[in-house]
C-alpha positions as CSV (number, residue, x, y, z in Angstrom):
1,A,0.0,0.0,0.0
2,S,1.3,3.4,-0.8
3,S,0.4,7.1,-1.0
4,R,2.6,8.8,-3.6
5,Q,1.0,12.1,-2.7
6,A,1.7,11.7,1.0
7,G,5.3,10.4,0.5
8,F,5.1,6.9,2.1
9,E,4.8,3.3,1.1
10,L,3.9,0.3,3.3
11,A,5.0,-3.3,2.6
12,F,3.4,-6.3,4.2
13,N,4.7,-9.8,4.7
14,E,3.0,-13.0,3.7
15,Q,1.0,-13.0,6.9
16,Q,-0.2,-9.5,5.9
17,L,1.7,-7.9,8.9
18,L,3.3,-4.6,8.3
19,D,7.0,-5.3,7.6
20,V,8.5,-2.1,6.1
21,I,7.6,1.6,6.0
22,F,9.3,3.7,3.3
23,I,9.3,7.4,4.1
24,Y,10.2,9.7,1.1
25,V,12.0,12.8,2.4
26,R,12.7,14.1,-1.1
27,P,10.7,13.5,-4.3
28,R,11.7,10.1,-5.8
29,D,10.2,7.4,-8.0
30,G,6.9,9.3,-8.3
31,F,6.6,9.9,-4.6
32,L,6.3,13.4,-3.2
33,P,8.1,14.2,0.1
34,V,6.3,13.3,3.3
35,D,5.3,16.0,5.8
36,A,8.2,15.6,8.4
37,A,5.8,16.4,11.2
38,L,3.9,13.2,10.4
39,A,6.8,10.8,10.0
40,G,7.2,9.8,13.7
41,V,11.0,9.6,13.5
42,P,13.6,12.3,13.4
43,F,15.1,13.4,10.1
44,H,18.8,14.1,10.1
45,A,20.1,16.6,7.6
46,S,23.4,14.8,7.0
47,F,25.2,11.5,7.6
48,D,27.3,13.1,10.3
49,A,24.2,14.5,12.1
50,A,22.6,11.0,11.9
51,R,25.8,9.4,13.3
52,T,25.8,11.8,16.2
53,A,22.2,11.3,17.0
54,L,22.6,7.5,16.9
55,E,25.6,7.4,19.3
56,G,25.0,4.9,22.1
57,V,22.5,2.8,20.2
58,P,23.2,-0.3,18.1
59,C,24.1,1.0,14.7
60,R,25.4,0.0,11.2
61,E,26.7,2.2,8.4
62,S,27.9,2.0,4.9
63,P,31.6,2.5,4.3
64,K,30.8,5.2,1.7
65,R,28.5,7.2,4.0
66,A,25.5,6.5,1.8
67,W,23.4,5.1,4.7
68,I,23.3,4.6,8.4
69,K,20.8,2.7,10.5
70,G,20.1,2.4,14.2
71,D,18.0,0.4,16.5
72,L,15.5,2.9,18.0
73,G,13.9,0.5,20.4
74,G,11.9,-2.2,18.6
75,F,12.5,-1.0,15.1
76,W,15.5,0.0,12.9
77,A,15.5,3.4,11.2
78,H,17.6,3.3,8.0
79,Y,18.6,6.7,6.8
80,E,19.6,6.9,3.1
81,F,21.5,9.9,1.8
82,D,21.5,11.2,-1.8
83,A,24.6,11.9,-3.9
84,D,24.6,15.5,-2.6
85,G,24.6,14.3,1.0
86,G,21.0,15.2,1.8
87,L,18.6,12.8,3.4
88,G,16.5,11.2,0.7
89,L,14.7,8.2,2.2
90,V,14.0,6.7,5.7
91,T,13.1,3.1,6.0
92,L,11.6,1.6,9.1
93,T,11.7,-2.2,9.8
94,P,11.1,-4.3,12.9
95,A,14.3,-4.8,14.9
96,R,14.1,-8.6,14.2
97,K,14.8,-7.8,10.5
98,A,18.1,-6.0,11.2
């Protein structure tokens, strides 16, 4: 299920349980940007800002600084940065799928 106008997409598993939430921060693939106030997770303007915010929590990151994800207590928030370094996409998954 998705709302291109609202900037999000939901993916369900074979048991029809919510499995992944894609939050479009910038226009992409026909999706408009989400209203940040409705996202329910913090947006970080840069990789460095995300790394600082995720200090002290279980975290993984790409060697090329393209993404970073952290365990925010029951779910992972995966922050993907565009070529210009700006936040483009946030993906939320249950912690068990890390």
